[in-house]
C-alpha positions in Angstrom: -31.2 43.1 -52.4 -34.6 42.7 -54.0 -33.9 39.1 -54.7 -32.7 38.6 -51.1 -35.9 40.1 -49.7 -38.0 37.9 -52.0 -36.1 34.9 -50.7 -36.7 35.7 -47.1 -40.4 36.5 -47.9 -40.9 33.0 -49.4 -39.0 31.2 -46.6 -40.8 33.2 -43.9 -44.1 32.3 -45.5 -43.2 28.6 -45.3 -42.0 29.1 -41.7 -45.2 30.8 -40.7 -47.4 28.2 -42.1 -45.4 25.4 -40.5 -45.3 27.3 -37.2 -49.1 27.4 -37.1 -49.2 23.7 -37.5 -46.5 23.2 -34.8 -47.9 25.7 -32.3 -48.6 24.0 -29.1 -46.9 20.8 -30.3 -43.6 21.1 -28.5 -42.5 17.8 -27.2 -40.6 19.2 -24.2 -41.6 17.2 -21.2 -40.8 17.2 -17.5 -39.3 13.7 -17.7 -35.9 12.5 -19.0 -33.1 14.8 -20.1 -33.6 18.5 -20.6 -32.8 19.0 -24.3 -31.1 22.1 -25.7 -30.9 22.5 -29.5 -27.7 23.5 -31.2 -28.3 24.7 -34.8 -25.4 25.9 -36.9 -23.8 25.4 -40.3 -21.8 22.2 -39.9 -21.6 22.4 -43.7 -21.5 25.4 -46.0 -20.0 28.8 -45.6 -20.2 28.8 -41.8 -18.7 25.3 -41.3 -15.3 26.6 -40.1 -16.9 28.0 -36.9 -19.2 25.0 -36.1 -16.8 22.6 -34.5 -15.2 25.1 -32.1 -18.7 26.4 -31.2 -20.0 22.8 -30.6 -17.1 22.1 -28.3 -17.9 25.2 -26.3 -21.6 24.2 -26.0 -20.5 20.6 -25.1 -18.2 22.0 -22.4 -21.1 24.0 -20.9 -23.4 20.9 -20.9 -20.7 18.7 -19.2 -20.2 21.3 -16.5 -24.0 21.6 -15.9 -24.3 17.8 -15.7 -21.3 17.5 -13.4 -23.1 19.9 -11.1 -26.2 17.8 -10.9 -28.0 18.9 -14.0 -30.9 21.3 -14.3 -33.5 20.8 -11.6 -31.9 17.4 -11.0 -32.2 16.3 -14.6 -29.4 15.7 -17.1 -29.0 18.1 -20.0 -28.6 16.8 -23.5 -27.3 18.8 -26.4 -29.1 18.0 -29.7 -27.2 19.2 -32.7 -28.6 20.0 -36.2 -26.9 21.2 -39.4 -28.5 24.2 -41.0 -26.2 24.0 -44.0 -25.4 27.7 -43.5 -28.7 28.4 -45.3 -32.0 30.0 -44.5 -34.0 27.0 -45.6 -31.7 24.7 -43.6 -32.3 26.8 -40.5 -36.1 26.6 -40.8 -36.0 22.9 -41.4 -33.6 22.3 -38.5 -35.5 24.4 -36.1 -38.8 22.7 -36.9 -37.2 19.3 -36.2 -35.5 20.4 -33.0 -38.8 21.8 -31.6 -41.3 19.2 -32.9 -39.4 16.0 -33.0 -36.6 16.4 -30.5 -38.5 18.6 -28.1 -35.8 21.0 -27.2 -36.5 23.9 -24.8 -34.2 26.4 -26.5 -32.1 26.7 -29.7 -28.5 28.0 -29.5 -26.4 29.0 -32.4 -27.9 30.1 -35.8 -25.9 32.7 -37.7 -27.1 36.0 -39.3 -28.8 34.8 -42.4 -30.4 31.7 -40.8 -31.7 33.5 -37.6 -33.6 36.2 -39.5 -35.9 33.4 -40.8 -36.6 32.2 -37.2 -38.0 35.3 -35.5 -41.6 34.4 -36.0 -40.9 30.7 -35.4 -39.3 31.4 -32.0 -42.3 33.4 -30.7 -45.0 31.2 -32.2 -43.5 28.0 -30.8 -42.3 29.6 -27.5 -38.8 28.3 -28.1 -36.0 30.9 -27.4 -33.5 31.2 -30.2 -30.1 32.4 -29.1 -27.6 33.1 -31.9 -24.0 33.3 -30.7 -22.3 34.6 -33.9 -25.0 36.6 -35.6 -24.0 40.3 -35.8 -26.8 41.3 -38.2 -28.4 44.6 -37.4 -31.7 43.0 -38.3 -31.7 41.7 -34.7 -31.1 45.1 -33.1 -34.7 45.6 -32.2 -36.2 42.2 -33.0 -35.6 40.3 -29.7 -36.0 40.5 -25.9 -38.4 39.0 -23.4 -41.7 38.0 -24.9 -40.1 37.7 -28.4 -38.0 34.6 -27.5 -34.9 35.9 -29.4 -31.6 36.9 -27.7 -27.9 36.9 -28.8 -24.7 36.7 -26.9 -22.5 38.4 -29.5 -22.4 42.1 -30.2 -24.4 43.6 -33.1 -22.8 44.8 -36.3 -23.8 48.2 -35.2 -21.2 48.0 -32.5 -18.7 46.0 -34.6 -18.9 48.7 -37.2 -17.6 51.2 -34.6 -14.9 48.7 -33.6 -13.6 48.3 -37.1 -13.7 52.0 -37.8 -11.8 52.9 -34.7 -9.2 50.2 -35.3 -8.6 51.4 -38.9 -8.5 55.0 -38.0 -6.6 54.8 -34.7 -4.2 51.8 -35.3 -3.7 51.8 -39.1 -4.0 55.6 -39.5 -5.9 54.9 -42.7 -8.6 57.5 -43.6 -9.7 56.4 -47.1 -10.7 53.0 -48.4 -12.8 51.1 -50.9 -15.6 48.9 -49.6 -16.2 45.6 -51.4 -19.2 43.7 -50.2 -21.1 40.5 -51.2 -24.8 40.7 -51.3 -25.6 38.5 -48.3 -27.6 39.5 -45.2 -24.6 39.2 -42.8 -22.0 40.9 -45.0 -24.2 43.7 -46.1 -25.1 44.3 -42.4 -21.4 44.4 -41.5 -20.5 46.7 -44.4 -23.4 49.2 -43.9 -22.7 49.6 -40.2 -19.0 49.9 -40.7 -19.4 52.6 -43.4 -21.7 54.6 -41.2 -19.3 54.5 -38.3 -16.2 55.1 -40.4 -17.6 58.2 -42.1 -19.1 59.5 -38.8 -15.6 59.3 -37.2 -13.9 61.2 -40.1 -13.0 58.4 -42.6 -14.0 58.4 -46.3 -15.3 55.4 -48.3 -14.2 56.4 -51.9 -16.3 53.7 -53.6 -18.5 50.7 -52.8 -18.3 47.6 -55.1 -20.9 44.9 -54.7 -20.1 41.2 -55.4 -22.9 38.8 -56.6 -22.7 35.4 -55.0 -21.8 32.4 -57.1 -19.9 34.2 -59.9 -17.1 32.2 -61.6 -15.0 35.3 -61.8 -14.9 38.9 -60.6 -12.6 40.4 -63.2 -14.9 43.3 -63.9 -15.1 44.2 -60.2 -11.3 43.8 -59.8 -10.8 46.2 -62.7 -13.2 48.7 -61.2 -11.3 48.4 -57.9 -7.9 48.9 -59.5 -9.1 52.1 -61.1 -9.6 53.5 -57.6 -5.9 52.9 -56.6 -7.1 52.0 -53.1 -5.1 52.9 -50.0 -7.0 50.0 -48.1 -9.7 47.6 -49.1 -12.5 46.6 -46.7 -13.8 43.2 -47.8 -17.1 41.9 -46.4 -17.7 38.5 -48.2 -18.4 34.9 -47.5 -15.8 32.2 -47.9 -16.6 31.2 -51.5 -16.8 34.7 -53.0 -14.0 36.0 -50.7 -11.5 33.4 -51.7 -12.3 33.8 -55.4 -12.1 37.6 -55.3 -8.8 37.7 -53.4 -7.1 35.0 -55.5 -8.1 36.5 -58.8 -6.8 40.0 -57.7 -3.5 38.5 -56.6 -3.1 36.5 -59.8 -3.4 39.8 -61.7 -0.5 41.2 -59.8 -2.3 43.5 -57.4 -0.6 43.7 -54.0 -3.2 45.6 -52.1 -3.7 46.2 -48.3 -6.7 44.3 -47.1 -9.1 44.4 -44.1 -11.7 41.6 -43.9 -14.7 40.8 -41.9 -15.3 37.9 -39.5 -16.5 35.6 -42.4 -13.0 35.4 -43.7 -11.1 35.3 -40.4 -10.5 31.5 -40.6 -7.7 29.0 -41.3 -9.9 27.7 -44.2 -9.7 31.1 -45.9 -5.9 31.2 -45.4 -5.5 27.6 -46.7 -7.8 28.2 -49.7 -6.1 31.3 -50.9 -2.5 30.6 -49.8 -0.3 32.2 -47.1 1.7 34.3 -49.6 -1.6 35.8 -50.8 -3.2 36.7 -47.4 -0.1 37.4 -45.3 -0.7 40.8 -43.6 -4.6 40.7 -43.9 -6.3 42.2 -40.9 -9.6 41.9 -39.0 -10.9 43.0 -35.6 -13.1 40.9 -33.3 -14.8 41.6 -30.0 -13.0 40.1 -27.1 -13.1 39.4 -23.4 -11.4 42.0 -21.2 -7.7 41.1 -20.6 -7.2 39.5 -17.2 -10.9 38.9 -16.6 -11.4 36.0 -14.1 -14.5 34.7 -15.9 -12.7 34.7 -19.2 -9.6 33.0 -17.8 -11.7 30.4 -16.1 -13.3 29.5 -19.4 -10.0 29.4 -21.3 -8.5 27.1 -18.7 -11.5 24.7 -18.7 -11.6 24.7 -22.5 -7.9 23.9 -22.8 -8.1 21.2 -20.2 -11.0 19.5 -22.0 -9.9 19.9 -25.6 -6.2 20.3 -25.4 -6.1 23.7 -27.0 -7.1 27.2 -26.2 -10.2 28.8 -27.7 -9.4 31.0 -30.7 -10.3 34.7 -31.0 -13.2 35.3 -33.3 -14.6 31.7 -33.2 -17.4 32.6 -30.7 -16.7 29.8 -28.3 -17.1 32.0 -25.2 -20.4 33.4 -26.6 -21.7 29.9 -27.2 -20.7 28.6 -23.8 -22.4 31.6 -22.2 -25.6 31.0 -24.1 -25.9 27.4 -22.8 -25.1 28.3 -19.2 -27.5 31.2 -19.2 -30.3 29.0 -20.5 -29.7 26.4 -17.8 -29.6 29.2 -15.1 -32.9 30.6 -16.4 -34.5 27.1 -16.0 -33.2 26.9 -12.5 -34.5 30.3 -11.6 -37.9 29.6 -13.1 -38.2 26.1 -11.6 -39.2 24.8 -15.0 -37.5 23.8 -18.2 -40.0 25.0 -20.9 -39.1 27.6 -23.5 -41.5 30.1 -21.9 -39.7 29.6 -18.5 -36.3 30.4 -20.2 -37.7 33.5 -21.9 -39.2 34.7 -18.6 -35.9 34.4 -16.7 -33.1 34.7 -19.2 -32.5 38.5 -18.8 -33.0 38.3 -15.0 -30.3 35.7 -14.3 -27.9 37.5 -16.6 -28.1 40.8 -14.8 -27.3 43.5 -14.2 -28.0 43.4 -10.4 -27.8 40.5 -8.1 -24.8 38.5 -6.9 -22.0 38.1 -9.4 -21.5 34.4 -10.4 -19.2 32.9 -13.0 -20.5 29.3 -13.3 -23.6 27.2 -13.3 -22.7 25.7 -10.0 -22.3 29.1 -8.4 -25.5 30.3 -9.8 -27.5 27.3 -8.5 -26.0 27.8 -5.1 -27.0 31.5 -5.0 -30.5 30.8 -6.3 -31.0 28.1 -3.6 -30.0 30.7 -1.0 -32.8 33.0 -2.3 -30.5 35.5 -4.0 -30.8 37.2 -7.4 -27.9 36.4 -9.7 -25.9 38.2 -12.3 -24.0 35.8 -14.6 -20.6 37.3 -15.5 -19.8 35.2 -18.6 -16.8 34.0 -20.4 -17.4 36.6 -23.1 -18.1 39.4 -20.7 -21.2 40.7 -18.9 -24.2 39.1 -20.4 -26.5 42.0 -19.7 -29.3 41.6 -22.2 -31.0 44.9 -23.0 -34.8 45.2 -23.7 -34.1 43.9 -27.3 -32.0 40.9 -26.2 -28.7 42.4 -27.2 -25.3 42.6 -25.4 -22.1 44.6 -25.9 -18.5 43.6 -25.6 -15.9 44.9 -23.2 -12.9 44.8 -25.5 -11.8 44.5 -29.2 -8.8 42.5 -30.6 -6.9 43.5 -33.7 -5.7 40.4 -35.6 -3.3 39.9 -38.5 -2.2 36.9 -40.6 1.4 36.3 -39.8 4.2 34.8 -42.0 3.0 31.2 -41.1 -0.6 31.9 -42.0 -2.0 32.1 -38.5 -4.4 34.8 -37.3 -2.4 36.4 -34.5 -3.3 39.1 -32.0 -1.6 42.4 -32.6 -3.4 44.4 -29.9 -6.3 44.3 -27.4 -8.2 47.6 -26.9 -10.7 48.6 -24.3 -13.9 49.2 -26.3 -15.9 50.4 -23.3 -15.6 54.0 -24.2 -16.3 53.6 -28.0 -19.1 55.9 -29.3 -22.5 54.6 -30.4 -23.0 54.0 -34.1 
């Protein structure tokens, strides 16, 4: 953890220095297309999520332009690869703001976004992650701080995972295995707090260092616990290595993994026979929601397939639509205008709308609006956070696909 903090300190120092140079240098203009940045890991550990998220952002931009654009101007999505790294996020955000002149940046994940908090405020460019659950954002954003997110915090996801394991699996003891990354440590810490608060017991916590060639010592330690269930919070590289090496030594354990491993890439890299039966829980739209179904239909019509649970497509789509509506409400396309209006157009209060076109129509009629998004109600709190209306239990089936076992109303889940 000490090394992790030192890494952030160095990068934040670089970010702060460059931010001072860039302050006031935003190239956003009132002519030409309105540019929205899209900054995610097209390469690296988060690459599996990037293409689906990009498609969702693109769908939102196409809908906005089909409705006449923002304030009569076309919207352009400018994409940048952060390499799934902190340094890549800092470099990408600087380019998007100073060279491309974007008004807002959508997308960065947990580790990358934590290096952009000062950047966002100093440059007055809202940064809106759509897949970052880190609890480091729990009190870091909101109006005036230029940081928001459209996915639920790990604080809430910790409760979701704990409730699913206790209520659906009837498992009350487990061993926690966690890689020493910002996102995975945040997920594990919040899960452990919720699990033990609700009556579960974590019998041991084993930490994985990133980049090791083998984890035989950690596997031996785990075997000594004779685990009823293993909760694994790890990135793709360490997660694949750890699970495969355990399987090769004959251990047929029961596994629960976090979102970082809920991908086809993880299944393909480890093998269907190895991960068959693995489970995870993700936040979800409410079953039967009109706004969610509208998005699913539009996505399938555009890309020939339905959005997948746990790939943050709805959250990404919502972020782009909310940014465009904020510009319309403000009558300006600057980052400051977005920050001023983003929480207002997302509700609560005002006329419920489900699309950019509906929102523009209501605003022109002089009404306040409340965007009811594809991922649920986008009601940003004072710190720029949202909750989720439902949770979905997933399991790897015999063909290696992550399939839905059950959808649960999470509206009554307790706070973490």
